[in-house]
Phi, psi and omega in degrees: 000135180268120180224171176300324179295316181292328177290319178295322176296319178298320179300316179292325182293318186264355183304134179094336179258351181239140179290131170278096191286153179298151177230089197253148177283133177256102180295322183291314180290328177297314178296321183292325186256345182079013176238171176264109190254128175240129182259123178267114194265073177285351173292352179264005172297162183307315181265009173086013182200161180296343188303338180301327184299307182290319181298315181294319179301318179295316182296321181290345178266359180292146174283167178301321180293318178295322177296320181296319182286328180104173184234162177217148180215162173238137184194151172280353175157306188286317175297323178301311181294321180296313179296314181301314184294309186282331176290310181300320181299336181252016175074023180256128178290139182228133170248141180231124174264123183235145177300152180299336183271004182299133178306141184303324182299325181282323177296312181297319180295319181297315176296322180296333178277359171107003182270156170273123183259128175245116177273119185207131174089157182276344182208180182302316185300318180290323176295322179295320178301319180293321179295318179296318179300314180293325179301313181291321183292318188254003178070030180271150176278121181277125177254102183290142182290339180212329188265062182212131186298321179292321178294315180299316179298320178297316178295328180297338178299335176296321177296316178299319181295320178298318180290326177294326182278322179215089186282351184256030178292147173269331181199156171240143182241119192230133175290153180232131168246264175277346173108359182297318180294305185290330178297314180291314181296316182297319178298313180298316184289309185292324179286341177270316180213095184298344182284340180284126179282145175243118183245125178261152181229129176235160170291134180297341182282338182206066184271070187290323180290319178299318178296321180296316180296319181292328181263356181059029175196158179289131177237153178251121181268157175297150177298144180210142179274140178209151177290346174268060187297334181291343178241020180274076182245130189285335180214146179292159179282152179290333177273320184288324186303310179298325179293320178295316178301323184283319193250335187273130184280326189202144174234126179240167180235156176229147181266179186298318181294323179293321178293315179300317179296321179295319176302315181296315182291322176298319181290314187281317186268327183248357181059039181241133178264121179230143172278179184303309179296324181293337181261359186298317181295319177297321179300318179297318180296310186290341181254018173065031181280344179251142182261064183228044181299133178081003182264169175265114188243135172261118185244124185272123167264095198278337184197154182227023182269096184232138178292132185296327178292322176291323180301319180297322178291320180293320177300316179297317179296322177295321177297321177296315180300322182277000180075018181261356173222119185226142176242127178241139172259112188248129178270136181211156180294142182273080181212159179302135177091348183297318181292322179296319179296318178297315180299326178296319178297317180295320181296323179297335180267003176060032172271144184257118179283125181247343181200141176226151173221117191235124181207129180284333193271345187248187177069011175071026182279155179282159178300139182093351177242169176218167176223145181227134172269122180237123175261129186229145170274133179228177180270355180140186185304319180295321178294319178298319179297318177296320180296312181293327177295320179294319178295319179296317180295330179278359175091013181275144171261132185206163173217153179278135181251124181270000000 
Protein backbone atom coordinates (compact mmCIF):
# COMPACT_ATOMS: atom_id res chain seq x y z
CA UNK A 1 0.00 0.00 0.00
CA UNK A 2 1.27 3.47 -0.95
CA UNK A 3 0.99 5.96 1.92
CA UNK A 4 2.73 9.09 3.09
CA UNK A 5 4.66 6.89 5.52
CA UNK A 6 5.97 4.56 2.80
CA UNK A 7 6.98 7.59 0.72
CA UNK A 8 8.86 9.08 3.67
CA UNK A 9 10.56 5.73 4.25
CA UNK A 10 11.56 5.65 0.58
CA UNK A 11 13.03 9.14 0.90
CA UNK A 12 15.30 8.02 3.74
CA UNK A 13 16.20 4.85 1.84
CA UNK A 14 17.35 6.62 -1.34
CA UNK A 15 18.74 9.75 0.32
CA UNK A 16 22.29 10.46 -0.82
CA UNK A 17 22.04 8.28 -3.93
CA UNK A 18 19.58 10.55 -5.78
CA UNK A 19 20.19 14.18 -6.76
CA UNK A 20 18.05 16.74 -4.93
CA UNK A 21 17.31 18.62 -8.13
CA UNK A 22 16.86 22.41 -8.39
CA UNK A 23 13.37 23.90 -8.20
CA UNK A 24 13.91 27.24 -9.88
CA UNK A 25 11.77 30.29 -10.59
CA UNK A 26 11.18 30.97 -14.28
CA UNK A 27 10.91 34.70 -14.73
CA UNK A 28 10.23 34.36 -18.45
CA UNK A 29 7.45 31.78 -18.16
CA UNK A 30 5.96 33.63 -15.21
CA UNK A 31 5.74 36.82 -17.27
CA UNK A 32 4.41 34.87 -20.25
CA UNK A 33 1.62 33.12 -18.31
CA UNK A 34 0.73 35.61 -15.60
CA UNK A 35 1.48 33.05 -12.88
CA UNK A 36 4.48 32.42 -10.65
CA UNK A 37 6.20 29.46 -12.27
CA UNK A 38 8.79 27.21 -10.66
CA UNK A 39 10.44 24.47 -12.73
CA UNK A 40 11.48 21.24 -10.98
CA UNK A 41 14.48 20.01 -12.97
CA UNK A 42 14.45 16.22 -12.83
CA UNK A 43 16.19 16.21 -16.21
CA UNK A 44 19.34 16.86 -14.14
CA UNK A 45 19.30 13.43 -12.48
CA UNK A 46 22.30 11.22 -13.28
CA UNK A 47 20.37 9.26 -15.92
CA UNK A 48 18.42 12.31 -17.06
CA UNK A 49 15.01 11.52 -15.55
CA UNK A 50 12.99 11.16 -12.34
CA UNK A 51 12.76 7.39 -12.85
CA UNK A 52 15.81 6.79 -10.66
CA UNK A 53 13.78 7.46 -7.53
CA UNK A 54 11.34 4.59 -7.98
CA UNK A 55 13.84 2.18 -9.52
CA UNK A 56 16.34 2.63 -6.70
CA UNK A 57 13.72 2.28 -3.98
CA UNK A 58 12.61 -1.03 -5.51
CA UNK A 59 16.18 -2.28 -5.90
CA UNK A 60 17.07 -1.46 -2.30
CA UNK A 61 14.11 -3.55 -1.11
CA UNK A 62 15.26 -6.71 -2.95
CA UNK A 63 16.16 -9.76 -0.91
CA UNK A 64 19.64 -11.27 -1.15
CA UNK A 65 18.25 -14.09 -3.30
CA UNK A 66 16.53 -11.64 -5.68
CA UNK A 67 19.76 -9.68 -6.01
CA UNK A 68 21.65 -12.87 -6.84
CA UNK A 69 19.23 -13.89 -9.59
CA UNK A 70 19.08 -10.42 -11.14
CA UNK A 71 16.36 -8.07 -12.34
CA UNK A 72 14.52 -7.33 -15.56
CA UNK A 73 12.48 -4.36 -16.70
CA UNK A 74 10.56 -3.07 -19.71
CA UNK A 75 10.86 0.54 -20.72
CA UNK A 76 10.87 3.02 -23.59
CA UNK A 77 14.08 4.36 -22.13
CA UNK A 78 14.18 6.31 -18.87
CA UNK A 79 13.11 3.51 -16.50
CA UNK A 80 15.54 1.28 -18.39
CA UNK A 81 18.46 3.59 -17.71
CA UNK A 82 17.48 4.03 -14.07
CA UNK A 83 17.29 0.27 -13.43
CA UNK A 84 20.49 -0.38 -15.39
CA UNK A 85 22.46 2.30 -13.55
CA UNK A 86 21.39 1.53 -10.00
CA UNK A 87 21.36 -2.26 -10.39
CA UNK A 88 24.81 -2.39 -11.99
CA UNK A 89 26.21 0.01 -9.39
CA UNK A 90 25.18 -2.54 -6.72
CA UNK A 91 26.50 -5.57 -8.59
CA UNK A 92 23.06 -6.80 -9.71
CA UNK A 93 22.67 -8.13 -13.25
CA UNK A 94 19.97 -6.32 -15.23
CA UNK A 95 18.13 -7.16 -18.44
CA UNK A 96 16.02 -4.48 -20.14
CA UNK A 97 13.38 -5.11 -22.81
CA UNK A 98 12.87 -2.05 -24.99
CA UNK A 99 10.55 -1.47 -27.98
CA UNK A 100 12.16 -1.69 -31.41
CA UNK A 101 11.29 2.00 -31.91
CA UNK A 102 13.22 3.21 -28.85
CA UNK A 103 15.50 6.19 -29.70
CA UNK A 104 19.12 5.14 -30.19
CA UNK A 105 20.35 7.53 -27.49
CA UNK A 106 18.29 5.65 -24.88
CA UNK A 107 19.37 2.20 -26.08
CA UNK A 108 23.03 3.20 -26.08
CA UNK A 109 22.78 4.83 -22.65
CA UNK A 110 21.10 1.77 -21.15
CA UNK A 111 23.83 -0.51 -22.47
CA UNK A 112 26.40 1.99 -21.27
CA UNK A 113 25.06 1.68 -17.73
CA UNK A 114 25.78 -2.05 -17.82
CA UNK A 115 22.47 -3.71 -18.69
CA UNK A 116 21.76 -6.33 -21.33
CA UNK A 117 19.28 -4.75 -23.78
CA UNK A 118 16.69 -6.87 -25.59
CA UNK A 119 14.83 -5.06 -28.36
CA UNK A 120 11.37 -6.59 -28.64
CA UNK A 121 7.94 -5.44 -29.77
CA UNK A 122 6.55 -2.44 -31.60
CA UNK A 123 5.61 -0.57 -28.41
CA UNK A 124 6.00 -0.59 -24.63
CA UNK A 125 3.19 -3.10 -24.06
CA UNK A 126 4.79 -5.71 -26.33
CA UNK A 127 8.20 -5.12 -24.75
CA UNK A 128 6.61 -5.54 -21.32
CA UNK A 129 5.07 -8.88 -22.35
CA UNK A 130 8.53 -10.11 -23.35
CA UNK A 131 10.03 -8.91 -20.05
CA UNK A 132 7.36 -10.72 -18.04
CA UNK A 133 7.92 -13.90 -20.06
CA UNK A 134 11.67 -13.77 -19.44
CA UNK A 135 11.09 -12.97 -15.77
CA UNK A 136 9.08 -16.16 -15.28
CA UNK A 137 11.39 -18.27 -17.42
CA UNK A 138 14.68 -17.18 -15.82
CA UNK A 139 13.53 -16.36 -12.28
CA UNK A 140 14.37 -12.66 -12.58
CA UNK A 141 12.67 -9.99 -10.48
CA UNK A 142 10.51 -7.84 -12.72
CA UNK A 143 10.70 -4.13 -11.90
CA UNK A 144 7.59 -2.52 -13.32
CA UNK A 145 8.08 1.06 -14.58
CA UNK A 146 4.98 2.38 -12.81
CA UNK A 147 2.55 -0.23 -11.43
CA UNK A 148 4.54 -1.24 -8.35
CA UNK A 149 4.08 0.10 -4.82
CA UNK A 150 7.81 0.45 -4.15
CA UNK A 151 8.32 2.27 -7.44
CA UNK A 152 5.36 4.59 -6.78
CA UNK A 153 6.63 5.37 -3.28
CA UNK A 154 10.04 6.18 -4.73
CA UNK A 155 8.52 8.57 -7.27
CA UNK A 156 6.53 10.12 -4.43
CA UNK A 157 9.77 11.38 -2.87
CA UNK A 158 9.74 13.98 -5.62
CA UNK A 159 6.52 15.42 -4.17
CA UNK A 160 8.07 15.66 -0.70
CA UNK A 161 11.14 17.33 -2.15
CA UNK A 162 9.06 19.90 -4.03
CA UNK A 163 7.19 20.81 -0.84
CA UNK A 164 10.42 21.09 1.13
CA UNK A 165 11.81 23.50 -1.45
CA UNK A 166 8.60 25.52 -1.95
CA UNK A 167 5.92 24.68 0.59
CA UNK A 168 3.53 27.47 -0.45
CA UNK A 169 2.62 26.13 -3.89
CA UNK A 170 -0.95 26.47 -5.13
CA UNK A 171 -0.64 23.58 -7.60
CA UNK A 172 1.79 21.11 -9.14
CA UNK A 173 1.68 20.13 -12.82
CA UNK A 174 2.90 16.59 -13.50
CA UNK A 175 3.09 14.46 -16.71
CA UNK A 176 1.25 11.13 -16.76
CA UNK A 177 2.05 7.92 -18.58
CA UNK A 178 1.03 4.83 -16.65
CA UNK A 179 0.57 6.94 -13.53
CA UNK A 180 3.43 5.89 -11.23
CA UNK A 181 4.90 9.37 -11.00
CA UNK A 182 1.71 11.34 -10.45
CA UNK A 183 0.28 8.69 -8.08
CA UNK A 184 3.31 8.98 -5.78
CA UNK A 185 3.63 12.77 -6.06
CA UNK A 186 -0.12 13.32 -5.57
CA UNK A 187 -0.20 11.11 -2.49
CA UNK A 188 2.78 12.93 -0.97
CA UNK A 189 1.39 16.37 -1.77
CA UNK A 190 -2.26 15.81 -0.83
CA UNK A 191 -1.50 13.96 2.39
CA UNK A 192 0.83 16.79 3.40
CA UNK A 193 -1.30 19.72 2.21
CA UNK A 194 -4.73 18.89 0.71
CA UNK A 195 -5.17 22.48 -0.50
CA UNK A 196 -2.49 22.09 -3.18
CA UNK A 197 -4.01 21.09 -6.52
CA UNK A 198 -2.49 18.25 -8.51
CA UNK A 199 -2.85 18.58 -12.29
CA UNK A 200 -1.87 15.75 -14.63
CA UNK A 201 -0.86 16.11 -18.27
CA UNK A 202 -1.06 13.50 -21.01
CA UNK A 203 -0.42 13.40 -24.74
CA UNK A 204 -3.73 13.84 -26.57
CA UNK A 205 -2.74 10.92 -28.79
CA UNK A 206 -2.76 8.37 -25.98
CA UNK A 207 -4.48 9.77 -22.90
CA UNK A 208 -5.12 6.44 -21.17
CA UNK A 209 -5.33 7.74 -17.60
CA UNK A 210 -7.73 10.52 -18.57
CA UNK A 211 -9.90 7.91 -20.34
CA UNK A 212 -9.80 5.68 -17.25
CA UNK A 213 -10.87 8.50 -14.94
CA UNK A 214 -13.69 9.55 -17.28
CA UNK A 215 -14.95 5.96 -17.60
CA UNK A 216 -14.31 5.06 -13.93
CA UNK A 217 -12.40 1.99 -15.05
CA UNK A 218 -9.15 1.10 -16.77
CA UNK A 219 -9.40 1.14 -20.54
CA UNK A 220 -6.86 0.12 -23.17
CA UNK A 221 -6.34 2.58 -26.00
CA UNK A 222 -4.98 1.75 -29.45
CA UNK A 223 -1.23 2.18 -29.85
CA UNK A 224 -0.28 5.63 -31.12
CA UNK A 225 2.99 7.37 -31.94
CA UNK A 226 3.86 10.57 -30.12
CA UNK A 227 6.98 12.62 -29.56
CA UNK A 228 6.22 12.18 -25.87
CA UNK A 229 7.23 8.51 -26.08
CA UNK A 230 8.02 8.35 -22.36
CA UNK A 231 4.32 8.72 -21.48
CA UNK A 232 2.91 6.70 -24.39
CA UNK A 233 1.19 4.04 -22.27
CA UNK A 234 -1.97 2.39 -23.58
CA UNK A 235 -3.61 1.67 -20.23
CA UNK A 236 -3.36 2.97 -16.67
CA UNK A 237 -1.91 0.78 -13.94
CA UNK A 238 -4.14 -1.22 -11.62
CA UNK A 239 -2.31 0.23 -8.60
CA UNK A 240 -1.86 3.75 -9.96
CA UNK A 241 -5.43 4.28 -11.20
CA UNK A 242 -7.15 4.29 -7.76
CA UNK A 243 -4.50 6.64 -6.41
CA UNK A 244 -5.00 9.03 -9.33
CA UNK A 245 -8.78 8.92 -8.84
CA UNK A 246 -8.32 9.71 -5.16
CA UNK A 247 -5.70 12.43 -5.28
CA UNK A 248 -5.49 14.08 -8.73
CA UNK A 249 -7.74 17.11 -9.26
CA UNK A 250 -7.58 17.42 -13.04
CA UNK A 251 -6.08 15.77 -16.14
CA UNK A 252 -5.49 17.79 -19.30
CA UNK A 253 -3.98 16.89 -22.66
CA UNK A 254 -1.50 18.53 -25.02
CA UNK A 255 -1.01 17.89 -28.74
CA UNK A 256 2.18 17.27 -30.69
CA UNK A 257 2.66 20.88 -31.78
CA UNK A 258 2.22 22.13 -28.22
CA UNK A 259 4.80 19.66 -26.92
CA UNK A 260 7.25 20.58 -29.69
CA UNK A 261 6.81 24.26 -28.93
CA UNK A 262 7.41 23.64 -25.22
CA UNK A 263 10.65 21.77 -25.96
CA UNK A 264 11.77 24.70 -28.08
CA UNK A 265 10.83 27.31 -25.47
CA UNK A 266 12.53 25.40 -22.64
CA UNK A 267 15.66 25.17 -24.74
CA UNK A 268 15.61 28.74 -26.02
CA UNK A 269 14.31 30.68 -23.02
CA UNK A 270 15.47 28.58 -20.07
CA UNK A 271 18.48 26.79 -21.61
CA UNK A 272 16.96 23.46 -20.54
CA UNK A 273 16.92 20.28 -22.61
CA UNK A 274 13.71 18.27 -22.24
CA UNK A 275 12.35 15.29 -24.14
CA UNK A 276 8.72 15.15 -25.26
CA UNK A 277 7.38 13.59 -22.06
CA UNK A 278 9.61 15.85 -20.00
CA UNK A 279 8.12 18.96 -21.61
CA UNK A 280 4.46 17.89 -21.44
CA UNK A 281 3.71 19.71 -18.17
CA UNK A 282 5.35 22.87 -19.48
CA UNK A 283 3.31 22.56 -22.69
CA UNK A 284 0.09 22.49 -20.69
CA UNK A 285 1.13 25.58 -18.79
CA UNK A 286 2.25 27.60 -21.82
CA UNK A 287 -0.91 26.77 -23.76
CA UNK A 288 -3.34 27.74 -21.03
CA UNK A 289 -4.59 24.22 -20.31
CA UNK A 290 -4.67 24.86 -16.56
CA UNK A 291 -7.02 27.37 -14.89
CA UNK A 292 -4.58 28.70 -12.29
CA UNK A 293 -3.85 32.23 -13.49
CA UNK A 294 -1.92 34.27 -10.94
CA UNK A 295 -1.08 31.24 -8.79
CA UNK A 296 2.23 29.75 -7.69
CA UNK A 297 2.76 26.62 -9.76
CA UNK A 298 5.35 23.87 -9.55
CA UNK A 299 5.91 22.46 -13.03
CA UNK A 300 7.89 19.27 -13.49
CA UNK A 301 10.50 18.97 -16.23
CA UNK A 302 10.63 15.23 -15.79
CA UNK A 303 13.27 14.06 -18.28
CA UNK A 304 15.79 15.24 -20.84
CA UNK A 305 16.85 12.16 -22.81
CA UNK A 306 16.14 13.10 -26.41
CA UNK A 307 17.69 11.86 -29.63
CA UNK A 308 19.55 14.71 -31.34
CA UNK A 309 18.12 13.86 -34.76
CA UNK A 310 14.61 13.98 -33.31
CA UNK A 311 15.48 17.20 -31.52
CA UNK A 312 16.29 18.91 -34.82
CA UNK A 313 12.90 17.87 -36.22
CA UNK A 314 11.12 18.99 -33.05
CA UNK A 315 12.85 22.37 -33.12
CA UNK A 316 11.67 22.86 -36.70
CA UNK A 317 8.16 21.79 -35.74
CA UNK A 318 8.21 24.14 -32.79
CA UNK A 319 9.29 27.01 -35.00
CA UNK A 320 6.35 26.29 -37.29
CA UNK A 321 3.96 26.17 -34.31
CA UNK A 322 5.27 29.53 -33.09
CA UNK A 323 4.90 31.11 -36.53
CA UNK A 324 8.65 31.65 -36.81
CA UNK A 325 8.98 29.33 -39.78
CA UNK A 326 6.35 29.62 -42.51
CA UNK A 327 5.94 28.08 -45.94
CA UNK A 328 3.85 29.81 -48.60
CA UNK A 329 2.90 28.54 -52.05
CA UNK A 330 2.89 31.66 -54.19
CA UNK A 331 1.51 31.88 -57.74
CA UNK A 332 3.35 34.17 -60.13
CA UNK A 333 3.57 34.79 -63.89
CA UNK A 334 6.09 32.59 -65.70
CA UNK A 335 8.24 35.33 -67.20
CA UNK A 336 11.77 36.72 -66.70
CA UNK A 337 12.11 38.83 -63.58
CA UNK A 338 8.98 37.51 -61.83
CA UNK A 339 10.96 35.69 -59.16
CA UNK A 340 13.18 38.72 -58.58
CA UNK A 341 10.12 40.92 -58.08
CA UNK A 342 8.67 38.45 -55.57
CA UNK A 343 11.96 38.29 -53.68
CA UNK A 344 11.94 42.07 -53.51
CA UNK A 345 8.52 42.10 -51.79
CA UNK A 346 9.73 39.52 -49.29
CA UNK A 347 12.94 41.46 -48.69
CA UNK A 348 11.03 44.65 -47.85
CA UNK A 349 9.33 42.71 -45.02
CA UNK A 350 12.70 41.46 -43.69
CA UNK A 351 11.70 37.79 -43.93
CA UNK A 352 14.59 35.39 -44.53
CA UNK A 353 14.17 32.82 -47.32
CA UNK A 354 15.65 29.48 -46.25
CA UNK A 355 14.24 27.11 -48.88
CA UNK A 356 12.50 27.28 -52.27
CA UNK A 357 10.82 24.74 -54.55
CA UNK A 358 9.96 25.98 -58.03
CA UNK A 359 8.14 23.98 -60.71
CA UNK A 360 6.04 25.02 -63.69
CA UNK A 361 4.31 21.66 -64.14
CA UNK A 362 2.84 21.01 -60.67
CA UNK A 363 0.59 22.62 -58.06
CA UNK A 364 -2.34 22.82 -60.51
CA UNK A 365 -1.25 26.13 -62.08
CA UNK A 366 -2.60 27.31 -65.44
CA UNK A 367 -0.37 27.48 -68.48
CA UNK A 368 1.68 30.64 -68.49
CA UNK A 369 1.87 30.73 -64.71
CA UNK A 370 4.13 29.09 -62.14
CA UNK A 371 4.03 28.42 -58.43
CA UNK A 372 6.83 28.42 -55.91
CA UNK A 373 7.00 27.08 -52.37
CA UNK A 374 9.05 29.42 -50.22
CA UNK A 375 10.01 28.61 -46.63
CA UNK A 376 10.89 31.69 -44.60
CA UNK A 377 12.14 32.52 -41.13
CA UNK A 378 10.04 35.20 -39.45
CA UNK A 379 9.79 36.89 -36.07
CA UNK A 380 6.39 35.33 -35.32
CA UNK A 381 2.66 35.51 -36.18
CA UNK A 382 2.53 39.34 -36.41
CA UNK A 383 5.46 39.34 -38.83
CA UNK A 384 3.74 36.63 -40.93
CA UNK A 385 0.59 38.77 -41.03
CA UNK A 386 2.60 41.77 -42.28
CA UNK A 387 4.31 39.59 -44.88
CA UNK A 388 1.07 38.12 -46.25
CA UNK A 389 -0.54 41.57 -46.31
CA UNK A 390 2.36 42.87 -48.41
CA UNK A 391 2.08 39.95 -50.82
CA UNK A 392 -1.66 40.51 -51.12
CA UNK A 393 -1.15 44.22 -51.77
CA UNK A 394 1.35 43.36 -54.50
CA UNK A 395 -1.30 41.22 -56.24
CA UNK A 396 0.06 37.76 -55.50
CA UNK A 397 -2.19 34.73 -54.98
CA UNK A 398 -0.85 32.41 -52.30
CA UNK A 399 -1.76 29.83 -49.67
CA UNK A 400 -0.05 28.61 -46.53
CA UNK A 401 1.47 25.14 -46.74
CA UNK A 402 1.61 23.10 -43.53
